[in-house]
C-alpha positions in Angstrom: -36.5 -33.1 -49.4 -33.5 -30.9 -50.4 -35.6 -27.8 -50.1 -36.6 -28.7 -46.5 -33.0 -29.4 -45.6 -31.7 -26.1 -47.1 -34.5 -24.2 -45.4 -33.2 -25.4 -42.0 -36.3 -27.4 -41.2 -35.5 -30.8 -39.6 -35.6 -33.3 -42.5 -37.8 -36.4 -42.3 -37.0 -39.2 -44.6 -40.2 -40.9 -45.7 -38.8 -44.0 -47.2 -35.8 -46.1 -48.2 -35.6 -44.8 -51.7 -35.3 -41.2 -50.6 -32.6 -42.2 -48.2 -30.8 -44.1 -50.9 -30.9 -41.1 -53.1 -29.5 -39.1 -50.2 -26.6 -41.5 -50.0 -26.0 -41.1 -53.7 -26.0 -37.3 -53.3 -23.4 -37.6 -50.5 -21.0 -39.1 -53.1 -22.0 -36.8 -55.9 -19.1 -35.0 -57.7 -20.9 -31.7 -57.3 -19.8 -29.9 -54.1 -23.1 -28.1 -53.9 -25.1 -31.3 -54.1 -22.9 -32.9 -51.4 -23.2 -30.0 -49.1 -27.0 -29.9 -49.3 -27.1 -33.7 -48.7 -24.9 -33.3 -45.7 -27.2 -30.7 -44.2 -30.2 -33.0 -44.7 -28.4 -36.0 -43.3 -27.3 -34.1 -40.1 -31.0 -33.4 -39.4 -32.2 -37.0 -39.6 -33.0 -38.5 -36.2 -30.6 -41.1 -34.9 -33.2 -43.9 -35.0 -33.9 -43.3 -38.7 -30.2 -43.0 -39.5 -29.4 -46.3 -37.8 -32.1 -48.4 -39.3 -31.8 -47.0 -42.8 -27.9 -47.2 -42.8 -28.0 -50.8 -41.7 -30.6 -51.7 -44.3 -28.5 -49.9 -47.0 -25.4 -51.8 -46.0 -27.2 -55.2 -46.3 -28.9 -54.3 -49.6 -26.8 -55.7 -52.4 -29.0 -54.1 -55.0 -28.2 -50.7 -53.8 -24.8 -50.6 -55.5 -21.3 -50.9 -54.0 -20.6 -47.1 -53.7 -23.9 -46.5 -51.9 -23.3 -49.4 -49.6 -19.7 -48.2 -49.0 -20.9 -44.8 -48.0 -23.6 -46.3 -45.7 -21.0 -48.5 -44.0 -18.7 -45.5 -43.4 -21.6 -43.4 -42.0 -22.8 -46.3 -39.8 -19.3 -46.9 -38.4 -19.0 -43.2 -37.6 -22.4 -43.2 -36.0 -21.6 -46.2 -33.7 -18.2 -44.8 -32.9 -18.0 -41.0 -32.3 -21.8 -40.7 -32.1 -22.5 -43.8 -30.0 -23.4 -42.1 -26.7 -25.8 -39.7 -28.4 -27.5 -42.3 -30.5 -27.4 -45.9 -29.4 -28.6 -45.6 -25.8 -31.6 -43.7 -27.0 -32.7 -46.4 -29.4 -35.6 -48.6 -28.3 -34.5 -51.9 -26.9 -36.0 -53.9 -29.7 -34.1 -51.7 -32.2 -30.9 -52.3 -30.3 -31.6 -56.0 -30.4 -32.3 -55.9 -34.1 -29.1 -53.9 -34.9 -27.0 -56.6 -33.2 -28.8 -59.5 -34.9 -28.8 -57.8 -38.3 -25.1 -56.9 -38.0 -24.1 -60.6 -37.3 -26.2 -61.7 -40.2 -24.7 -59.1 -42.5 -21.1 -60.1 -41.6 -22.0 -63.8 -42.0 -23.7 -63.6 -45.3 -21.7 -60.9 -47.1 -20.0 -62.2 -50.2 -18.1 -59.1 -51.3 -14.7 -59.2 -49.5 -14.2 -55.5 -49.3 -17.7 -54.8 -47.9 -17.2 -57.7 -45.5 -14.2 -56.0 -44.0 -16.2 -52.8 -43.6 -18.9 -54.7 -41.8 -16.3 -56.2 -39.5 -15.1 -52.7 -38.7 -18.7 -51.8 -37.7 -18.9 -55.1 -35.7 -15.7 -54.2 -33.8 -16.8 -50.6 -33.1 -20.2 -51.8 -31.7 -18.5 -54.5 -29.6 -16.1 -52.0 -28.2 -18.9 -49.8 -27.1 -20.9 -52.6 -25.6 -18.2 -53.6 -23.1 -18.4 -51.7 -19.8 -15.7 -50.4 -17.5 -15.7 -53.7 -15.6 -15.1 -55.7 -18.8 -18.6 -57.1 -19.0 -19.7 -57.8 -22.5 -23.2 -56.7 -23.2 -23.3 -58.4 -26.6 -22.7 -62.0 -25.7 -24.2 -63.1 -29.1 -21.5 -61.2 -30.9 -18.8 -62.9 -28.8 -20.4 -66.3 -29.4 -20.5 -65.7 -33.1 -16.8 -64.8 -33.0 -15.9 -68.0 -31.1 -18.0 -70.1 -33.4 -16.2 -68.6 -36.3 -12.9 -69.6 -34.7 -13.9 -73.2 -34.4 -15.4 -73.4 -37.8 -13.7 -74.9 -40.9 -14.6 -71.9 -42.9 -11.6 -69.7 -43.9 -13.9 -66.7 -44.6 -15.2 -66.9 -41.0 -11.6 -67.1 -39.7 -10.9 -63.9 -41.6 -14.0 -62.3 -40.0 -12.9 -63.3 -36.5 -9.3 -62.1 -37.2 -10.4 -58.8 -38.6 -12.8 -58.1 -35.7 -10.1 -59.2 -33.1 -7.4 -57.1 -34.8 -9.7 -54.1 -34.6 -10.7 -54.7 -31.0 -8.3 -57.1 -29.2 -10.3 -56.5 -25.9 -13.5 -58.0 -27.3 -13.3 -60.9 -24.8 -13.6 -58.4 -21.9 -13.3 -59.9 -18.4 -13.4 -63.4 -20.0 -10.1 -62.9 -21.7 -8.0 -64.8 -19.2 -10.5 -67.7 -19.2 -10.5 -67.7 -23.1 -6.8 -67.4 -23.7 -6.7 -70.9 -25.3 -9.4 -69.9 -27.8 -7.5 -66.7 -28.7 -4.3 -68.7 -29.1 -6.1 -71.3 -31.2 -7.4 -68.6 -33.5 -4.0 -66.9 -34.0 -2.0 -70.1 -34.2 -4.1 -71.9 -36.7 -4.3 -68.8 -39.0 -0.6 -67.8 -38.7 0.3 -71.4 -39.8 -2.0 -71.3 -42.8 0.3 -71.6 -45.8 -2.6 -71.7 -48.4 -4.0 -68.2 -47.6 -1.3 -65.5 -47.3 -3.9 -62.8 -46.5 -5.1 -64.9 -43.5 -1.5 -65.3 -42.3 -0.8 -61.6 -42.6 -4.0 -60.6 -40.8 -3.3 -63.1 -38.1 0.1 -61.6 -37.5 -1.4 -58.2 -37.2 -4.1 -59.5 -34.8 -1.4 -61.2 -32.7 0.6 -58.0 -32.5 -2.5 -56.0 -31.6 -3.3 -58.4 -28.8 0.2 -58.4 -27.4 0.2 -54.6 -27.5 -3.2 -54.4 -25.8 -1.7 -56.5 -23.0 1.6 -54.6 -22.7 1.7 -55.0 -18.9 1.0 -58.7 -18.8 4.5 -60.2 -19.0 3.2 -63.7 -18.2 1.2 -63.5 -21.4 4.4 -62.8 -23.4 5.7 -66.3 -22.5 2.4 -68.0 -23.4 2.3 -66.3 -26.8 6.0 -66.3 -27.6 5.7 -69.3 -30.0 3.7 -67.1 -32.3 6.7 -64.9 -33.0 8.3 -67.1 -35.7 5.0 -66.9 -37.6 4.8 -63.1 -37.1 8.4 -62.7 -38.4 7.6 -64.9 -41.4 4.5 -62.8 -42.1 6.6 -59.7 -41.9 9.0 -61.1 -44.5 6.4 -62.4 -46.9 4.1 -59.4 -46.7 7.0 -57.0 -47.5 7.6 -58.8 -50.8 3.9 -58.5 -51.6 4.1 -54.7 -51.2 2.4 -54.7 -47.8 4.2 -53.1 -44.9 1.4 -53.4 -42.4 2.9 -56.3 -40.4 6.3 -54.6 -40.4 4.6 -51.5 -38.9 3.2 -53.8 -36.2 6.7 -55.1 -35.5 7.9 -51.5 -35.0 5.1 -51.0 -32.5 6.1 -54.1 -30.6 9.7 -53.0 -30.5 8.6 -49.6 -29.2 6.0 -50.7 -26.6 6.7 -54.3 -25.6 10.3 -55.1 -26.6 10.5 -57.8 -24.0 8.1 -59.9 -26.0 10.8 -60.1 -28.7 13.4 -61.4 -26.3 13.3 -65.2 -27.1 13.6 -64.4 -30.9 15.6 -61.1 -30.7 18.4 -62.5 -32.9 15.8 -63.6 -35.6 14.1 -60.2 -35.4 17.3 -58.3 -35.9 18.5 -60.5 -38.7 15.2 -60.1 -40.5 15.2 -56.3 -40.0 18.8 -56.2 -41.3 18.0 -58.2 -44.3 14.9 -56.0 -45.2 16.8 -52.8 -44.6 19.5 -53.7 -47.0 17.3 -55.0 -49.8 17.1 -52.3 -52.5 14.2 -54.1 -54.2 11.9 -53.0 -51.3 10.3 -49.6 -51.1 12.1 -46.8 -49.2 9.4 -46.9 -46.6 9.8 -50.6 -46.0 13.6 -50.3 -45.7 13.1 -47.4 -43.3 10.6 -49.3 -41.2 13.0 -52.3 -41.0 15.7 -50.0 -39.8 13.3 -48.4 -37.4 12.9 -51.8 -35.6 16.6 -51.9 -34.9 16.8 -48.2 -33.9 13.8 -48.4 -31.7 15.2 -51.4 -29.9 18.4 -49.5 -29.3 16.2 -47.0 -27.3 13.7 -49.3 -25.6 15.8 -52.4 -25.0 19.4 -51.1 -24.9 20.9 -53.9 -22.7 19.3 -56.6 -24.9 20.6 -55.0 -28.1 24.1 -54.6 -26.7 24.4 -58.3 -26.7 24.0 -58.3 -30.5 26.9 -56.0 -31.5 27.4 -58.0 -34.6 24.0 -56.8 -35.9 24.7 -53.2 -35.1 28.1 -53.4 -36.9 26.3 -54.8 -39.9 23.5 -52.2 -39.7 25.9 -49.2 -39.7 27.0 -49.6 -43.4 23.3 -50.0 -44.4 22.5 -46.7 -42.6 25.4 -44.9 -44.3 24.5 -46.3 -47.7 20.9 -44.9 -47.2 22.4 -41.5 -46.3 24.1 -41.5 -49.8 20.7 -41.9 -51.4 20.6 -38.3 -52.6 19.3 -36.8 -55.8 21.2 -34.4 -58.1 19.1 -31.3 -58.1 20.2 -28.5 -60.5 17.7 -26.1 -58.9 19.1 -26.5 -55.4 21.7 -23.8 -55.9 19.2 -21.2 -57.0 16.3 -22.1 -54.7 15.1 -19.1 -52.7 13.4 -21.2 -50.0 15.0 -23.3 -47.3 13.2 -26.5 -47.9 12.1 -28.6 -45.0 13.7 -32.0 -44.5 12.0 -34.7 -46.5 11.4 -37.2 -43.8 10.3 -39.8 -46.4 13.7 -39.8 -48.0 16.2 -42.5 -47.2 19.0 -39.9 -46.5 17.0 -38.0 -43.8 15.5 -41.1 -42.3 19.0 -42.7 -42.0 20.6 -39.6 -40.6 17.9 -39.5 -37.8 18.4 -43.3 -37.3 22.2 -42.9 -36.8 21.6 -40.0 -34.3 19.2 -42.1 -32.3 21.4 -45.2 -32.5 24.4 -43.3 -31.1 22.3 -41.8 -28.3 20.7 -45.1 -27.5 23.8 -47.3 -27.5 26.4 -44.8 -26.6 29.6 -43.7 -28.2 31.7 -46.4 -26.7 29.9 -48.9 -29.0 28.9 -46.7 -32.0 32.0 -44.6 -32.6 34.4 -47.5 -33.4 31.8 -48.9 -35.8 31.3 -45.7 -37.7 34.6 -43.8 -37.7 36.4 -45.7 -40.4 33.4 -45.8 -42.7 32.9 -42.0 -42.3 36.6 -41.3 -43.0 36.4 -43.4 -46.2 33.2 -41.5 -47.3 34.9 -38.1 -46.8 37.6 -39.2 -49.3 35.2 -40.4 -52.0 35.2 -38.5 -55.3 31.4 -38.7 -55.5 29.9 -35.6 -53.7 27.1 -37.7 -52.3 29.5 -39.7 -50.2 31.3 -36.7 -48.9 27.9 -35.1 -48.1 26.7 -38.2 -46.3 30.0 -38.5 -44.4 29.7 -35.0 -43.0 26.1 -35.5 -42.1 27.0 -38.7 -40.3 29.6 -36.8 -38.2 26.9 -34.3 -37.4 24.5 -37.1 -36.4 26.7 -39.0 -34.0 28.1 -36.0 -32.1 25.5 -36.0 -29.3 25.6 -39.8 -28.6 29.4 -40.1 -29.0 30.1 -36.8 -27.2 32.5 -38.2 -24.6 34.4 -40.4 -27.0 34.8 -37.7 -29.7 36.3 -35.1 -27.3 39.7 -36.6 -27.7 39.6 -36.5 -31.5 37.7 -33.2 -31.8 40.7 -31.2 -33.1 41.3 -33.5 -36.1 37.6 -33.8 -36.7 37.0 -30.0 -36.8 40.0 -29.4 -38.9 38.8 -32.0 -41.4 35.3 -30.5 -41.5 36.7 -27.0 -42.1 38.4 -28.2 -45.3 35.1 -29.1 -46.8 34.0 -25.4 -46.7 36.2 -25.2 -49.8 34.7 -28.3 -51.5 33.9 -27.8 -55.2 30.3 -29.0 -54.7 27.9 -26.5 -53.0 25.9 -29.1 -51.2 29.0 -30.5 -49.6 30.0 -27.0 -48.4 26.4 -26.6 -47.0 26.8 -29.9 -45.2 30.1 -28.8 -43.7 28.3 -25.7 -42.4 25.5 -27.8 -40.9 28.1 -30.1 -39.2 30.0 -27.2 -37.7 26.7 -25.8 -36.4 25.7 -29.1 -34.9 29.1 -29.6 -33.2 28.8 -26.1 -31.8 25.6 -27.3 -30.1 26.8 -30.8 -29.1 30.2 -29.7 -27.7 29.3 -26.3 -26.3 30.8 -24.2 -24.7 34.2 -26.0 -25.0 33.8 -26.0 -28.8 33.5 -22.2 -28.8 36.4 -21.7 -26.4 38.6 -24.0 -28.4 37.8 -23.3 -32.0 36.5 -19.6 -32.0 39.4 -18.3 -34.1 39.2 -20.8 -36.9 35.5 -21.4 -37.0 34.3 -17.8 -37.0 36.8 -16.8 -39.7 35.9 -19.8 -41.9 32.2 -19.2 -41.6 32.5 -15.5 -42.4 34.6 -16.3 -45.5 31.9 -18.8 -46.6 29.2 -16.1 -46.0 31.2 -13.6 -48.1 31.2 -16.0 -51.1 28.5 -14.5 -53.3 28.4 -17.4 -55.6 25.7 -19.4 -53.8 23.1 -18.0 -51.5 22.1 -21.4 -50.3 25.6 -22.0 -48.9 25.7 -18.5 -47.5 22.4 -19.2 -45.7 23.8 -22.5 -44.2 27.0 -20.6 -43.1 24.9 -17.9 -41.4 22.8 -20.5 -39.7 26.0 -22.2 -38.4 27.4 -18.9 -37.1 24.1 -18.1 -35.3 24.3 -21.5 -33.5 28.0 -20.9 -32.7 27.3 -17.4 -31.3 24.5 -18.6 -29.0 26.9 -20.4 -26.7 30.0 -18.3 -27.3 31.2 -16.3 -24.3 30.9 -12.5 -24.8 34.6 -12.1 -23.9 35.6 -14.3 -26.9 33.2 -12.8 -29.4 34.4 -9.2 -28.8 37.9 -10.3 -30.0 36.5 -10.5 -33.5 33.8 -8.0 -33.1 34.9 -5.2 -35.4 35.9 -7.3 -38.4 33.0 -9.6 -38.0 30.3 -6.9 -37.7 31.7 -5.0 -40.6 31.9 -8.1 -42.8 28.3 -8.9 -41.9 27.2 -5.3 -42.7 28.9 -5.5 -46.1 27.1 -8.7 -46.9 23.8 -7.1 -45.6 24.2 -4.2 -48.1 24.8 -6.7 -51.0 21.8 -8.9 -50.0 19.6 -5.8 -49.6 20.4 -4.8 -53.2 19.7 -8.3 -54.4 16.3 -8.1 -52.6 15.5 -4.8 -54.4 16.9 -6.0 -57.8 15.8 -9.7 -57.9 13.5 -10.3 -54.9 15.9 -13.0 -53.5 15.6 -13.3 -49.8 17.0 -16.7 -48.4 20.4 -15.5 -47.4 19.0 -12.3 -46.1 16.6 -14.1 -43.8 19.5 -15.9 -42.1 21.7 -12.8 -42.1 19.2 -10.7 -40.1 19.0 -13.5 -37.5 22.8 -13.6 -37.4 22.8 -9.8 -36.6 20.2 -10.4 -33.9 22.3 -13.1 -32.4 25.4 -11.0 -32.3 23.6 -8.1 -30.7 22.0 -10.3 -28.2 25.4 -11.7 -27.1 27.5 -8.6 -27.1 24.8 -6.3 -25.7 26.1 -2.7 -25.1 29.2 -3.4 -27.2 26.9 -3.2 -30.2 26.2 0.5 -29.7 29.1 1.7 -32.0 27.6 -0.3 -34.9 23.9 0.6 -34.3 23.9 3.5 -36.8 25.3 1.4 -39.7 22.7 -1.4 -39.3 19.5 0.2 -38.3 18.7 2.1 -41.5 19.2 -1.1 -43.6 17.1 -3.1 -41.2 14.2 -0.6 -41.3 14.5 -0.6 -45.1 14.1 -4.4 -45.3 10.9 -4.2 -43.2 9.5 -1.4 -45.5 10.4 -3.4 -48.6 9.0 -6.8 -47.4 5.4 -6.2 -48.4 4.8 -9.2 -50.7 3.3 -12.5 -49.3 6.5 -14.5 -50.0 8.5 -12.0 -47.9 6.5 -12.4 -44.7 9.1 -14.6 -43.0 11.8 -12.1 -43.9 9.7 -9.2 -42.5 9.0 -11.1 -39.2 12.7 -12.0 -38.7 13.8 -8.5 -39.4 11.4 -7.0 -36.9 12.7 -9.5 -34.4 16.2 -8.4 -35.2 15.4 -4.7 -34.7 13.9 -5.5 -31.3 17.0 -7.5 -30.3 19.3 -4.6 -31.4 17.2 -2.1 -29.5 17.3 -4.2 -26.4 21.1 -4.7 -26.8 21.9 -0.9 -27.1 19.4 0.3 -24.6 16.6 2.9 -24.5 18.9 6.0 -24.7 20.5 5.0 -28.0 17.3 3.3 -29.4 15.1 6.4 -28.7 16.1 8.1 -32.0 14.4 5.3 -33.9 11.6 4.3 -31.5 8.8 6.3 -33.1 9.6 5.0 -36.5 10.1 1.4 -35.4 6.8 1.5 -33.4 5.0 2.7 -36.5 6.4 -0.2 -38.5 5.3 -2.6 -35.8 1.8 -1.1 -35.6 1.4 -1.3 -39.4 2.5 -4.9 -39.3 0.2 -5.6 -36.3 -2.7 -4.1 -38.3 -1.9 -6.3 -41.3 -1.7 -9.4 -39.0 -5.2 -8.9 -37.7 -6.5 -9.6 -41.2 -4.2 -12.6 -41.8 -4.3 -16.4 -41.2 -3.7 -17.8 -37.7 -0.5 -19.6 -38.9 1.0 -16.5 -40.6 4.8 -16.9 -40.2 5.2 -13.3 -38.9 3.0 -13.8 -35.9 5.5 -15.3 -33.4 8.2 -12.9 -34.4 5.9 -9.9 -33.9 4.6 -11.1 -30.6 8.1 -11.5 -29.2 9.2 -8.2 -30.7 6.4 -6.3 -28.8 7.6 -7.9 -25.6 11.2 -6.7 -26.2 9.9 -3.2 -27.0 8.0 -3.3 -23.7 11.3 -4.1 -21.9 13.1 -1.3 -23.7 10.4 1.4 -23.1 9.2 0.3 -19.6 6.1 2.4 -18.5 6.3 4.3 -21.8 5.0 1.2 -23.5 1.6 1.4 -21.8 0.2 3.6 -24.6 0.7 0.7 -27.1 -0.5 -2.1 -24.9 -4.2 -1.8 -25.9 -3.2 -2.4 -29.5 -1.2 -5.5 -28.7 -3.2 -7.2 -25.9 -6.4 -8.2 -27.8 -4.6 -10.1 -30.6 -2.4 -11.7 -28.0 -5.4 -12.9 -25.9 -7.1 -14.1 -29.0 -4.0 -16.2 -29.9 -3.6 -17.5 -26.3 -7.3 -18.4 -26.2 -7.2 -20.5 -29.4 -8.6 -24.0 -29.0 -6.9 -26.8 -30.9 -8.8 -29.2 -33.1 -9.0 -32.6 -31.4 -10.6 -35.9 -32.4 -11.0 -39.5 -31.2 -10.6 -41.7 -34.3 -10.3 -45.3 -35.2 -7.6 -46.8 -37.4 -9.4 -46.2 -40.7 -10.1 -42.5 -39.9 -6.4 -42.0 -39.0 -5.3 -43.6 -42.3 -7.6 -41.3 -44.2 -6.1 -38.3 -42.3 -2.5 -39.3 -42.3 -1.6 -36.9 -45.1 -3.5 -34.0 -43.5 -0.8 -31.5 -42.5 -0.6 -30.5 -38.8 -2.2 -33.6 -37.3 -0.5 -35.8 -34.8 -1.9 -39.0 -33.3 -1.4 -40.9 -30.1 -2.4 -44.6 -30.2 -4.8 -45.4 -27.4 -5.0 -49.1 -28.1 -7.9 -51.1 -29.4 -7.4 -49.5 -32.8 -8.3 -46.1 -31.5 -6.2 -43.0 -31.7 -6.4 -39.5 -30.2 -5.6 -36.8 -32.8 -4.7 -33.2 -32.3 -4.0 -30.5 -34.9 -0.7 -29.1 -33.6 -0.5 -26.1 -35.9 -1.1 -23.0 -33.7 0.0 -24.6 -30.4 3.5 -23.0 -30.5 1.8 -19.6 -31.2 -0.5 -20.2 -28.3 2.4 -21.0 -26.0 4.3 -17.9 -27.1 1.2 -15.7 -26.6 0.7 -17.0 -23.1 4.4 -16.4 -22.2 4.1 -12.8 -23.5 1.0 -12.2 -21.3 3.1 -13.3 -18.3 5.9 -10.9 -19.4 3.5 -7.9 -19.7 2.0 -8.6 -16.3 5.5 -8.9 -14.8 6.9 -5.7 -16.4 4.0 -3.3 -16.5 2.1 -4.0 -13.2 0.0 -0.9 -12.9 -0.3 -0.6 -16.7 -1.6 -4.2 -16.9 -4.3 -3.8 -14.2 -7.2 -3.3 -16.5 -6.6 -6.6 -18.3 -6.0 -8.9 -15.3 -9.5 -10.2 -14.9 -9.7 -11.2 -18.6 -6.2 -12.8 -18.4 -6.8 -14.7 -15.1 -10.0 -16.2 -16.5 -7.9 -17.4 -19.5 -4.9 -18.6 -17.6 -6.5 -20.6 -14.7 -8.1 -23.2 -17.0 -4.8 -23.5 -18.9 -3.2 -25.1 -15.9 -4.9 -28.3 -17.3 -4.0 -27.7 -20.9 -2.2 -31.0 -21.4 -1.5 -30.6 -25.1 1.5 -28.3 -24.6 3.8 -28.1 -21.6 4.8 -24.5 -22.1 1.2 -23.4 -22.0 0.8 -24.9 -18.5 4.2 -23.4 -17.5 3.1 -19.9 -18.6 -0.3 -20.3 -16.9 1.5 -21.2 -13.6 4.1 -18.4 -13.9 1.4 -15.8 -14.5 -0.4 -16.3 -11.1 1.9 -14.4 -8.7 2.3 -11.5 -11.2 -1.5 -11.3 -11.7 -1.9 -11.2 -7.9 0.7 -8.4 -7.7 -1.4 -6.5 -10.3 -4.6 -7.3 -8.4 -3.1 -5.9 -5.2 -3.2 -2.4 -6.8 -7.0 -2.6 -6.9 -7.1 -3.2 -3.1 -7.3 -6.0 -0.6 -10.9 -7.1 -1.4 -10.2 -7.5 -5.1 -6.9 -9.3 -4.3 -8.8 -11.8 -2.0 -11.4 -12.5 -4.7 -8.7 -13.2 -7.2 -6.8 -15.5 -4.8 -10.0 -17.4 -4.2 -10.3 -17.9 -7.9 -6.7 -19.0 -8.3 -5.9 -21.0 -5.2 -7.9 -24.2 -5.6 -7.0 -24.9 -9.2 -3.3 -24.2 -8.5 -3.3 -26.7 -5.6 -5.1 -29.3 -7.8 -2.6 -28.7 -10.5 0.2 -29.7 -8.1 -1.6 -33.0 -7.4 -2.4 -33.8 -11.0 0.5 -32.5 -13.1 2.2 -35.5 -14.9 5.4 -33.8 -16.1 8.1 -33.2 -13.4 9.6 -30.1 -15.0 6.1 -28.4 -15.3 5.3 -29.6 -11.8 8.4 -27.8 -10.5 7.2 -24.6 -12.2 3.7 -24.9 -10.7 5.1 -25.4 -7.2 7.3 -22.3 -7.6 4.3 -20.3 -8.7 2.3 -21.6 -5.7 5.1 -20.6 -3.3 5.4 -17.1 -4.9 1.7 -16.6 -4.8 1.5 -17.5 -1.1 4.3 -15.1 -0.4 2.3 -12.4 -2.3 -0.8 -13.1 -0.3 0.9 -13.3 3.1 -0.4 -14.7 6.4 -3.9 -16.3 6.5 -4.2 -17.0 2.8 -4.5 -20.8 3.3 -7.3 -22.5 5.3 -7.4 -25.9 6.9 -8.9 -27.5 3.7 -6.0 -26.2 1.6 -3.5 -27.6 4.1 -5.3 -30.9 4.2 -5.2 -31.2 0.4 -1.5 -30.3 0.3 -0.9 -33.0 3.0 -2.7 -35.5 0.8 -0.6 -34.5 -2.2 2.6 -34.9 -0.2 1.4 -38.3 1.1 0.7 -39.4 -2.5 4.1 -38.2 -3.7 5.8 -40.1 -0.8 3.9 -43.3 -1.6 4.8 -42.9 -5.3 8.4 -42.4 -4.4 8.6 -45.5 -2.3 6.7 -47.5 -4.9 9.2 -46.3 -7.6 12.1 -47.2 -5.3 10.7 -50.8 -5.1 10.4 -50.9 -8.9 13.9 -49.6 -9.4 15.2 -52.4 -7.1 13.3 -55.0 -9.2 15.0 -53.6 -12.3 18.4 -53.9 -10.7 17.7 -57.7 -10.3 16.8 -58.2 -14.0 19.0 -60.0 -16.4 19.5 -57.0 -18.6 20.7 -54.7 -15.8 23.9 -52.8 -16.6 25.7 -49.5 -15.8 23.6 -47.5 -18.3 20.4 -48.7 -16.6 21.8 -47.8 -13.2 22.5 -44.3 -14.3 19.0 -44.0 -15.6 17.6 -45.4 -12.3 19.7 -42.9 -10.4 18.4 -40.0 -12.5 14.8 -41.2 -11.8 15.5 -41.3 -8.1 17.1 -37.8 -8.1 14.0 -36.5 -9.9 11.7 -38.1 -7.4 13.7 -36.7 -4.5 13.7 -33.2 -6.1 10.0 -33.2 -6.5 9.5 -34.4 -2.9 11.8 -31.7 -1.6 9.9 -29.1 -3.6 6.5 -30.4 -2.3 7.6 -30.4 1.3 9.2 -26.9 0.9 5.9 -25.5 -0.6 3.9 -27.1 2.2 6.2 -25.4 4.7 5.6 -22.1 3.0 1.9 -22.7 3.3 2.1 -23.5 7.0 4.2 -20.4 7.7 1.4 -18.3 6.0 -1.6 -19.8 7.9 
């Protein structure tokens, strides 16, 4: 059998024993044995797979591991492979599968295996309900109802497990059977003898409410289940089970109104769990998440419970103090990513969101005194947490903090001299965040003190981690600093930075240390970008060192440094202009070409990639038409990156749990225990590549002509790339520039390209869900029509544009009605009114754009 599979011949399993052996091979420790078994399994016809897997699942003599594997494969077969397999099974086999599955669930004595069978039951039930809600497995539903009415606790658990996995199992009978559903949930959530039943019932109730998020009438009918859900949350947490608490977070996020009648109880429970140090960090963070999420999704409701918020703030600040003494922190040569599982990071994020959700008028008075006390504490962890708390509340408390900004900034500056390096680093971080939250007034008001203080901190050679944080803060400060202010400090600042660069370059050569140098080259880029031609006098002192860094950064661990330095060189070149930069262009282009050649043999997620891609674009802007000789070397890797397709998957809950630790995956809950997963690594690189293609088409025109056909075939489908907004924006932006390039080839070629572009572009206007992206698409359409001139739109195009305008108008009037309804609700307040006005302005803006673009179209008939 193995030989047949390895030879590529479709395998035929002759009997159960062979299939059972195959299942054993699939769980064999040997990678080679498993791989061969997988090849054989993939070639087995669907009918054989289904019947043998179902038999193996029911066969208690087969061994638990074999049955477990069979259950996992059968669930996958009836989930992701359902459309390819099940409809093609003979009707008698379909009938047998349904009968056998009910029997298997009913008679299974092993609790864990019974749950797996319930998973399979739920997957099959989901796929046997059509779009109209008609259940094509009435026997399965009858079994479920009979289980509910039985006195058998095991059957209650079966019904709950299936219902939790697929709350929509009643289909279009759901409204009729609400009493049955309520009976199931109520009788189980009150069961004091079986904690597992109570927990599962609470999860099932939450899943059902979430599945009916738009049915507010149902919330009232099922509100009396909430005390039982909250009790289950409490009990399960102390049994080391956070599943019901996770369900409560989902309710707070999606259907906060359901919690209304018991909001005080919900908040008190969350507060209690958050403050209980006996619970795990995750459980305490989830409890805090309930409160924070409600501050975002039910702001008016939460503002009526200010006593809870006032009690929550000390808990949040206490969690921010939960830091570890790390002797290696000082000498680490990598800027570690935030540990989002830690209490400190989770609490900092929570405080930020709480301030943004509830506003500074409420949050600042509750936090200010606590923070001031923390800053005076002799324990460095409290001072660190106090500074990070100031950093966190700035955005949400912006208006209220303006009046105390002088004293706040002066206080933070003092901590740049703190004896503990991590406190000094936190002070740098706080200054950087304030420079963002209060820009540009922050820069105008504090440029003299902040620039000098950060430069002094960067000059301190005692700790490169602190130097790195100071450089990062200076970069952020410079981004929003007016050029007229920065030049006041230019000479001393640039010379200080160069002195530090020389020292750090020597440390790289001598010790291989790079962390502070990575931030320093970005600081140089930021300065050059801001002061532009004023950087010319300093060009000759920086460029030799920067080129040396690129030449030295050959080891794998120096990739990021190399990428950032190449980016810095391109920023400097753009700042000083072509005339000054020409003396080094040849040498710099050779460095870029060498790096580009190395990148072609590296992984897709190489950290240099985005820096190199952007650097090439800046070189194009510097060189103009002289860049054409290099375009052929750049364009193919760019198109390859822009063409990359992300990994996507439709998964059920168990699959998501199995993949939750897999880096790079993000999931969107679709309801009914299903999630859509996408591997996000590579999406930013794809978006950057698309933006660079737009840039080359715009800048090079004639030099880009030979690539336009390849690029337009790439870009048009990307108008529907809903995984990343910036990809769609770049696709839309490219259209008029590609048409400009096509015009060079003559009117016939231009007309053919417009025919390829026009329909998808108009359809994108009608289907784009994001208002910001929609604005860009409409701008692109208008520019494209202007490029094409009179006669480019026919009657069908105008009719479609008219239909889009009509739909937008109808949507606007419907939204206006909904906004009026919200103004009549009990929780209506000034903050909601501001949000409603923003929505209205956005609607009007899009309508105005749509009408303007249609007018452009009519003009060019």
